[in-house]
BALOBA-1460 file (C-alpha; in Angstrom, 3 decimals):
// residues 254
<rec num="1" residu="m" x="-60.959" y="-67.270" z="25.767"/>
<rec num="2" residu="k" x="-58.643" y="-64.873" z="24.310"/>
<rec num="3" residu="n" x="-54.960" y="-64.575" z="25.259"/>
<rec num="4" residu="i" x="-54.194" y="-60.862" z="24.408"/>
<rec num="5" residu="c" x="-50.312" y="-60.148" z="24.968"/>
<rec num="6" residu="v" x="-49.464" y="-56.549" z="25.887"/>
<rec num="7" residu="i" x="-45.821" y="-55.425" z="25.433"/>
<rec num="8" residu="p" x="-45.638" y="-51.769" z="25.975"/>
<rec num="9" residu="n" x="-42.361" y="-49.341" z="25.678"/>
<rec num="10" residu="i" x="-41.958" y="-48.623" z="28.828"/>
<rec num="11" residu="h" x="-39.941" y="-45.545" z="28.329"/>
<rec num="12" residu="k" x="-42.775" y="-44.303" z="25.972"/>
<rec num="13" residu="d" x="-46.004" y="-45.373" z="27.949"/>
<rec num="14" residu="k" x="-45.594" y="-42.929" z="30.939"/>
<rec num="15" residu="n" x="-46.072" y="-44.942" z="34.207"/>
<rec num="16" residu="l" x="-47.374" y="-47.676" z="32.467"/>
<rec num="17" residu="r" x="-50.924" y="-45.818" z="32.021"/>
<rec num="18" residu="t" x="-52.139" y="-47.060" z="29.018"/>
<rec num="19" residu="t" x="-50.622" y="-50.526" z="29.672"/>
<rec num="20" residu="k" x="-52.767" y="-50.816" z="32.941"/>
<rec num="21" residu="s" x="-55.876" y="-49.495" z="31.323"/>
<rec num="22" residu="l" x="-55.733" y="-51.886" z="28.585"/>
<rec num="23" residu="v" x="-54.966" y="-55.025" z="30.904"/>
<rec num="24" residu="e" x="-57.969" y="-53.537" z="33.014"/>
<rec num="25" residu="w" x="-60.157" y="-53.305" z="29.748"/>
<rec num="26" residu="i" x="-59.122" y="-57.069" z="28.605"/>
<rec num="27" residu="i" x="-60.074" y="-58.532" z="32.185"/>
<rec num="28" residu="q" x="-63.105" y="-56.810" z="32.411"/>
<rec num="29" residu="h" x="-63.907" y="-58.175" z="29.192"/>
<rec num="30" residu="g" x="-63.529" y="-61.792" z="30.069"/>
<rec num="31" residu="y" x="-60.267" y="-62.180" z="28.079"/>
<rec num="32" residu="k" x="-56.854" y="-62.997" z="29.636"/>
<rec num="33" residu="p" x="-54.019" y="-60.414" z="29.318"/>
<rec num="34" residu="i" x="-50.184" y="-61.723" z="29.154"/>
<rec num="35" residu="l" x="-47.584" y="-59.683" z="30.189"/>
<rec num="36" residu="n" x="-43.858" y="-59.625" z="30.228"/>
<rec num="37" residu="e" x="-42.933" y="-60.332" z="33.949"/>
<rec num="38" residu="v" x="-41.255" y="-57.183" z="34.955"/>
<rec num="39" residu="v" x="-44.291" y="-55.192" z="33.591"/>
<rec num="40" residu="a" x="-46.679" y="-57.517" z="35.295"/>
<rec num="41" residu="q" x="-44.938" y="-56.785" z="38.691"/>
<rec num="42" residu="k" x="-45.187" y="-53.107" z="37.784"/>
<rec num="43" residu="i" x="-48.703" y="-52.532" z="37.214"/>
<rec num="44" residu="g" x="-49.760" y="-54.785" z="39.834"/>
<rec num="45" residu="f" x="-50.902" y="-57.927" z="37.776"/>
<rec num="46" residu="t" x="-48.270" y="-60.452" z="38.587"/>
<rec num="47" residu="e" x="-50.219" y="-63.371" z="37.984"/>
<rec num="48" residu="y" x="-50.300" y="-62.421" z="34.332"/>
<rec num="49" residu="g" x="-46.411" y="-62.219" z="33.968"/>
<rec num="50" residu="k" x="-44.602" y="-64.936" z="31.710"/>
<rec num="51" residu="s" x="-41.400" y="-65.732" z="30.384"/>
<rec num="52" residu="s" x="-40.400" y="-64.443" z="26.918"/>
<rec num="53" residu="t" x="-41.170" y="-67.653" z="25.272"/>
<rec num="54" residu="e" x="-44.122" y="-68.513" z="26.985"/>
<rec num="55" residu="i" x="-45.562" y="-64.903" z="25.867"/>
<rec num="56" residu="f" x="-45.309" y="-65.724" z="22.202"/>
<rec num="57" residu="k" x="-46.481" y="-69.239" z="22.594"/>
<rec num="58" residu="n" x="-49.712" y="-68.868" z="24.398"/>
<rec num="59" residu="s" x="-50.574" y="-65.058" z="22.771"/>
<rec num="60" residu="d" x="-53.799" y="-65.305" z="19.989"/>
<rec num="61" residu="f" x="-52.443" y="-61.745" z="19.031"/>
<rec num="62" residu="i" x="-49.738" y="-59.216" z="20.274"/>
<rec num="63" residu="v" x="-50.662" y="-55.511" z="21.082"/>
<rec num="64" residu="v" x="-47.465" y="-53.634" z="20.880"/>
<rec num="65" residu="l" x="-47.681" y="-50.039" z="22.463"/>
<rec num="66" residu="g" x="-44.987" y="-47.923" z="21.141"/>
<rec num="67" residu="g" x="-43.113" y="-46.530" z="18.501"/>
<rec num="68" residu="d" x="-41.970" y="-48.436" z="15.009"/>
<rec num="69" residu="g" x="-38.893" y="-49.196" z="17.290"/>
<rec num="70" residu="t" x="-40.695" y="-51.190" z="19.645"/>
<rec num="71" residu="i" x="-42.823" y="-52.852" z="16.813"/>
<rec num="72" residu="l" x="-39.608" y="-54.191" z="14.960"/>
<rec num="73" residu="n" x="-38.182" y="-55.233" z="18.133"/>
<rec num="74" residu="v" x="-41.025" y="-57.314" z="19.028"/>
<rec num="75" residu="a" x="-41.391" y="-58.476" z="15.247"/>
<rec num="76" residu="r" x="-37.901" y="-59.980" z="15.446"/>
<rec num="77" residu="q" x="-38.554" y="-61.785" z="18.907"/>
<rec num="78" residu="c" x="-41.811" y="-63.347" z="17.649"/>
<rec num="79" residu="a" x="-40.834" y="-64.405" z="14.152"/>
<rec num="80" residu="s" x="-40.804" y="-68.117" z="14.855"/>
<rec num="81" residu="f" x="-44.276" y="-67.755" z="16.192"/>
<rec num="82" residu="s" x="-47.936" y="-67.358" z="14.556"/>
<rec num="83" residu="a" x="-49.043" y="-64.624" z="16.584"/>
<rec num="84" residu="p" x="-50.249" y="-61.240" z="14.713"/>
<rec num="85" residu="i" x="-49.260" y="-58.032" z="15.674"/>
<rec num="86" residu="l" x="-51.119" y="-54.959" z="16.489"/>
<rec num="87" residu="g" x="-49.133" y="-51.751" z="16.510"/>
<rec num="88" residu="v" x="-50.301" y="-49.054" z="18.792"/>
<rec num="89" residu="n" x="-48.516" y="-45.697" z="18.081"/>
<rec num="90" residu="l" x="-46.995" y="-43.953" z="21.086"/>
<rec num="91" residu="g" x="-43.767" y="-42.502" z="19.592"/>
<rec num="92" residu="h" x="-43.073" y="-39.903" z="16.885"/>
<rec num="93" residu="l" x="-43.005" y="-42.559" z="13.994"/>
<rec num="94" residu="g" x="-46.074" y="-44.416" z="13.568"/>
<rec num="95" residu="f" x="-45.423" y="-46.069" z="10.144"/>
<rec num="96" residu="l" x="-45.589" y="-49.421" z="11.007"/>
<rec num="97" residu="a" x="-48.541" y="-48.950" z="13.945"/>
<rec num="98" residu="e" x="-52.268" y="-49.611" z="12.761"/>
<rec num="99" residu="v" x="-53.998" y="-47.264" z="15.563"/>
<rec num="100" residu="d" x="-53.503" y="-44.494" z="17.837"/>
<rec num="101" residu="a" x="-53.535" y="-44.719" z="21.829"/>
<rec num="102" residu="e" x="-56.965" y="-43.259" z="21.946"/>
<rec num="103" residu="d" x="-58.217" y="-46.125" z="19.646"/>
<rec num="104" residu="v" x="-56.418" y="-48.959" z="21.350"/>
<rec num="105" residu="f" x="-59.838" y="-50.050" z="22.782"/>
<rec num="106" residu="e" x="-61.887" y="-49.884" z="19.818"/>
<rec num="107" residu="a" x="-59.174" y="-51.781" z="17.911"/>
<rec num="108" residu="v" x="-58.628" y="-54.638" z="20.360"/>
<rec num="109" residu="e" x="-62.619" y="-54.959" z="20.647"/>
<rec num="110" residu="k" x="-62.824" y="-55.585" z="16.613"/>
<rec num="111" residu="i" x="-60.222" y="-57.927" z="16.768"/>
<rec num="112" residu="v" x="-61.474" y="-60.345" z="19.677"/>
<rec num="113" residu="k" x="-64.893" y="-60.316" z="17.424"/>
<rec num="114" residu="g" x="-63.067" y="-61.367" z="14.202"/>
<rec num="115" residu="e" x="-63.334" y="-57.774" z="12.463"/>
<rec num="116" residu="f" x="-59.792" y="-57.802" z="11.151"/>
<rec num="117" residu="s" x="-57.517" y="-58.836" z="8.429"/>
<rec num="118" residu="i" x="-53.997" y="-60.119" z="8.435"/>
<rec num="119" residu="d" x="-51.220" y="-58.217" z="6.908"/>
<rec num="120" residu="k" x="-48.638" y="-60.549" z="5.855"/>
<rec num="121" residu="r" x="-45.000" y="-58.995" z="6.045"/>
<rec num="122" residu="m" x="-41.936" y="-60.784" z="4.383"/>
<rec num="123" residu="m" x="-38.342" y="-60.736" z="6.806"/>
<rec num="124" residu="l" x="-35.422" y="-61.104" z="6.189"/>
<rec num="125" residu="e" x="-32.604" y="-63.759" z="7.800"/>
<rec num="126" residu="a" x="-29.041" y="-63.167" z="7.582"/>
<rec num="127" residu="s" x="-25.842" y="-65.442" z="8.690"/>
<rec num="128" residu="i" x="-22.130" y="-64.200" z="9.469"/>
<rec num="129" residu="v" x="-19.859" y="-67.111" z="8.034"/>
<rec num="130" residu="k" x="-16.223" y="-67.495" z="9.514"/>
<rec num="131" residu="d" x="-14.144" y="-69.950" z="8.304"/>
<rec num="132" residu="n" x="-17.016" y="-71.695" z="6.191"/>
<rec num="133" residu="m" x="-18.849" y="-72.072" z="9.312"/>
<rec num="134" residu="e" x="-22.205" y="-70.298" z="10.285"/>
<rec num="135" residu="a" x="-21.185" y="-67.963" z="13.496"/>
<rec num="136" residu="v" x="-23.966" y="-65.669" z="13.987"/>
<rec num="137" residu="n" x="-27.578" y="-65.430" z="12.646"/>
<rec num="138" residu="f" x="-29.979" y="-62.503" z="12.209"/>
<rec num="139" residu="i" x="-33.512" y="-61.720" z="11.574"/>
<rec num="140" residu="a" x="-34.763" y="-58.473" z="10.697"/>
<rec num="141" residu="l" x="-38.284" y="-56.724" z="9.423"/>
<rec num="142" residu="n" x="-36.824" y="-53.630" z="7.889"/>
<rec num="143" residu="d" x="-33.408" y="-54.137" z="6.769"/>
<rec num="144" residu="i" x="-29.719" y="-55.831" z="7.123"/>
<rec num="145" residu="v" x="-27.096" y="-53.355" z="6.842"/>
<rec num="146" residu="v" x="-23.112" y="-53.926" z="6.261"/>
<rec num="147" residu="t" x="-21.604" y="-50.674" z="6.519"/>
<rec num="148" residu="r" x="-18.636" y="-49.188" z="8.011"/>
<rec num="149" residu="g" x="-17.695" y="-48.821" z="11.540"/>
<rec num="150" residu="s" x="-16.124" y="-46.342" z="13.780"/>
<rec num="151" residu="f" x="-13.900" y="-44.728" z="10.704"/>
<rec num="152" residu="s" x="-15.119" y="-42.472" z="8.127"/>
<rec num="153" residu="r" x="-13.360" y="-44.315" z="5.157"/>
<rec num="154" residu="m" x="-15.295" y="-46.278" z="2.731"/>
<rec num="155" residu="v" x="-15.676" y="-50.248" z="2.555"/>
<rec num="156" residu="k" x="-15.206" y="-52.681" z="-0.643"/>
<rec num="157" residu="l" x="-17.807" y="-55.138" z="-0.659"/>
<rec num="158" residu="k" x="-18.397" y="-57.796" z="-3.568"/>
<rec num="159" residu="v" x="-21.851" y="-58.548" z="-3.942"/>
<rec num="160" residu="f" x="-23.241" y="-62.020" z="-5.370"/>
<rec num="161" residu="v" x="-26.798" y="-63.338" z="-6.044"/>
<rec num="162" residu="n" x="-26.993" y="-67.065" z="-6.192"/>
<rec num="163" residu="e" x="-23.050" y="-67.217" z="-5.972"/>
<rec num="164" residu="q" x="-23.484" y="-65.256" z="-9.455"/>
<rec num="165" residu="y" x="-20.661" y="-61.990" z="-9.452"/>
<rec num="166" residu="v" x="-22.942" y="-58.884" z="-9.447"/>
<rec num="167" residu="n" x="-20.789" y="-56.034" z="-8.853"/>
<rec num="168" residu="t" x="-17.901" y="-54.695" z="-6.285"/>
<rec num="169" residu="y" x="-18.947" y="-51.673" z="-4.340"/>
<rec num="170" residu="l" x="-16.902" y="-49.027" z="-2.799"/>
<rec num="171" residu="a" x="-19.096" y="-46.959" z="-0.598"/>
<rec num="172" residu="d" x="-19.878" y="-46.459" z="2.852"/>
<rec num="173" residu="g" x="-21.936" y="-49.987" z="3.045"/>
<rec num="174" residu="i" x="-24.799" y="-51.819" z="1.458"/>
<rec num="175" residu="i" x="-28.363" y="-52.059" z="2.864"/>
<rec num="176" residu="i" x="-30.592" y="-54.941" z="2.193"/>
<rec num="177" residu="s" x="-34.119" y="-53.833" z="2.302"/>
<rec num="178" residu="s" x="-37.569" y="-55.838" z="2.756"/>
<rec num="179" residu="p" x="-40.450" y="-54.266" z="0.982"/>
<rec num="180" residu="t" x="-41.258" y="-53.032" z="4.520"/>
<rec num="181" residu="g" x="-37.890" y="-51.360" z="5.077"/>
<rec num="182" residu="s" x="-38.080" y="-49.788" z="1.655"/>
<rec num="183" residu="t" x="-39.508" y="-46.607" z="3.092"/>
<rec num="184" residu="a" x="-36.693" y="-46.490" z="6.011"/>
<rec num="185" residu="y" x="-33.103" y="-46.291" z="5.590"/>
<rec num="186" residu="s" x="-32.914" y="-47.944" z="1.723"/>
<rec num="187" residu="l" x="-35.444" y="-44.794" z="0.549"/>
<rec num="188" residu="s" x="-32.876" y="-42.311" z="2.329"/>
<rec num="189" residu="a" x="-29.887" y="-43.803" z="0.607"/>
<rec num="190" residu="g" x="-31.719" y="-43.460" z="-3.011"/>
<rec num="191" residu="g" x="-33.679" y="-46.919" z="-3.323"/>
<rec num="192" residu="p" x="-37.198" y="-47.313" z="-4.447"/>
<rec num="193" residu="i" x="-40.352" y="-47.573" z="-2.410"/>
<rec num="194" residu="v" x="-41.867" y="-51.170" z="-2.715"/>
<rec num="195" residu="y" x="-45.497" y="-52.326" z="-1.923"/>
<rec num="196" residu="p" x="-45.238" y="-53.866" z="1.405"/>
<rec num="197" residu="n" x="-46.781" y="-57.104" z="0.066"/>
<rec num="198" residu="l" x="-44.548" y="-57.910" z="-2.166"/>
<rec num="199" residu="e" x="-41.978" y="-60.785" z="-1.465"/>
<rec num="200" residu="l" x="-38.648" y="-59.352" z="-3.115"/>
<rec num="201" residu="f" x="-35.590" y="-57.349" z="-1.427"/>
<rec num="202" residu="v" x="-33.828" y="-54.455" z="-2.439"/>
<rec num="203" residu="i" x="-29.828" y="-54.220" z="-2.294"/>
<rec num="204" residu="t" x="-29.049" y="-50.537" z="-2.268"/>
<rec num="205" residu="p" x="-25.706" y="-49.084" z="-1.816"/>
<rec num="206" residu="i" x="-24.913" y="-46.300" z="0.626"/>
<rec num="207" residu="c" x="-22.814" y="-43.342" z="-0.932"/>
<rec num="208" residu="p" x="-21.229" y="-45.452" z="-3.553"/>
<rec num="209" residu="h" x="-18.118" y="-44.040" z="-5.038"/>
<rec num="210" residu="t" x="-19.218" y="-44.572" z="-8.479"/>
<rec num="211" residu="l" x="-22.244" y="-42.697" z="-10.631"/>
<rec num="212" residu="h" x="-23.579" y="-45.727" z="-12.251"/>
<rec num="213" residu="s" x="-24.207" y="-47.796" z="-8.700"/>
<rec num="214" residu="r" x="-27.858" y="-48.138" z="-8.203"/>
<rec num="215" residu="s" x="-30.414" y="-50.128" z="-6.225"/>
<rec num="216" residu="i" x="-30.896" y="-53.943" z="-7.387"/>
<rec num="217" residu="i" x="-34.258" y="-55.866" z="-6.711"/>
<rec num="218" residu="v" x="-34.311" y="-59.828" z="-6.444"/>
<rec num="219" residu="s" x="-36.867" y="-62.222" z="-5.486"/>
<rec num="220" residu="e" x="-37.496" y="-63.721" z="-1.907"/>
<rec num="221" residu="k" x="-35.905" y="-67.116" z="-3.164"/>
<rec num="222" residu="d" x="-32.432" y="-65.547" z="-4.187"/>
<rec num="223" residu="k" x="-29.533" y="-65.749" z="-1.771"/>
<rec num="224" residu="v" x="-27.427" y="-63.026" z="-1.455"/>
<rec num="225" residu="k" x="-23.833" y="-62.940" z="-0.365"/>
<rec num="226" residu="l" x="-21.640" y="-60.053" z="0.393"/>
<rec num="227" residu="v" x="-18.019" y="-60.297" z="0.781"/>
<rec num="228" residu="i" x="-15.336" y="-57.787" z="2.354"/>
<rec num="229" residu="v" x="-12.704" y="-57.186" z="0.267"/>
<rec num="230" residu="g" x="-9.120" y="-56.626" z="1.850"/>
<rec num="231" residu="e" x="-8.055" y="-56.869" z="5.132"/>
<rec num="232" residu="n" x="-8.050" y="-54.640" z="8.745"/>
<rec num="233" residu="q" x="-11.480" y="-53.002" z="7.557"/>
<rec num="234" residu="d" x="-13.690" y="-51.643" z="10.258"/>
<rec num="235" residu="v" x="-17.118" y="-53.127" z="9.488"/>
<rec num="236" residu="m" x="-20.141" y="-53.556" z="11.377"/>
<rec num="237" residu="i" x="-23.530" y="-55.307" z="10.399"/>
<rec num="238" residu="t" x="-26.767" y="-53.910" z="11.639"/>
<rec num="239" residu="t" x="-30.466" y="-55.438" z="11.883"/>
<rec num="240" residu="d" x="-33.176" y="-52.640" z="11.872"/>
<rec num="241" residu="g" x="-30.892" y="-50.616" z="13.426"/>
<rec num="242" residu="q" x="-31.272" y="-51.840" z="16.720"/>
<rec num="243" residu="q" x="-28.582" y="-54.679" z="16.814"/>
<rec num="244" residu="g" x="-25.007" y="-54.365" z="15.920"/>
<rec num="245" residu="y" x="-22.347" y="-57.112" z="14.925"/>
<rec num="246" residu="k" x="-18.681" y="-55.767" z="14.309"/>
<rec num="247" residu="l" x="-16.920" y="-57.976" z="11.356"/>
<rec num="248" residu="n" x="-13.534" y="-58.772" z="10.417"/>
<rec num="249" residu="s" x="-12.969" y="-59.817" z="6.825"/>
<rec num="250" residu="v" x="-15.952" y="-62.340" z="6.997"/>
<rec num="251" residu="t" x="-18.613" y="-63.438" z="4.562"/>
<rec num="252" residu="q" x="-22.225" y="-62.198" z="5.139"/>
<rec num="253" residu="f" x="-24.976" y="-64.561" z="3.491"/>
<rec num="254" residu="m" x="-28.537" y="-63.526" z="3.236"/>
């Protein structure tokens, strides 16, 4: 039996109509749906509600109903599990989605029949280090950004690759982007477009205060270290534009 997880964006799927229709289709075709406990209760299928850990552990594949933001969020949550994701676009942006809402039933049917291929994407991992100890760990699909906080003044950041000094940037921040994220914030900041199946990442300064500062491409095996220069700087780290953490003159590893 195929265990098919359905994760909707409850703000984009009005009244969870698409979610309920898909769950009914899954049951009618002899498969087992897996749902978040809250969503399962809302659509009247409480017997299929599971905790977050059970959802990703027991799913053969995951259908995400929403926009790119929803897909990014789910990708981070299930990064340590092997279940592939089918993105179904219900939002305005659908760069990461494979199908639109009206094609979801046909797409799921093809998947359960084995008529599909898996597109593997590289993800990023970052750690904040305080007093030589790892304090917080982050995972991202698109990008990890160290940027100025609530004040408009620029920040000063030293960049190292494999402990080798690269440059010191006076800028609004620095974007560490995966190939998937190369068409997102990094592109807006002047970074290159990278073929999504490559395994590398891009270091792009945001509005640097110098003409010669450009993006740098390094391999997935390299470790990037950013060091905040100076005291009392208002600096934030964000992952995929969805999670934020305030920094205070600390070191961030990649």
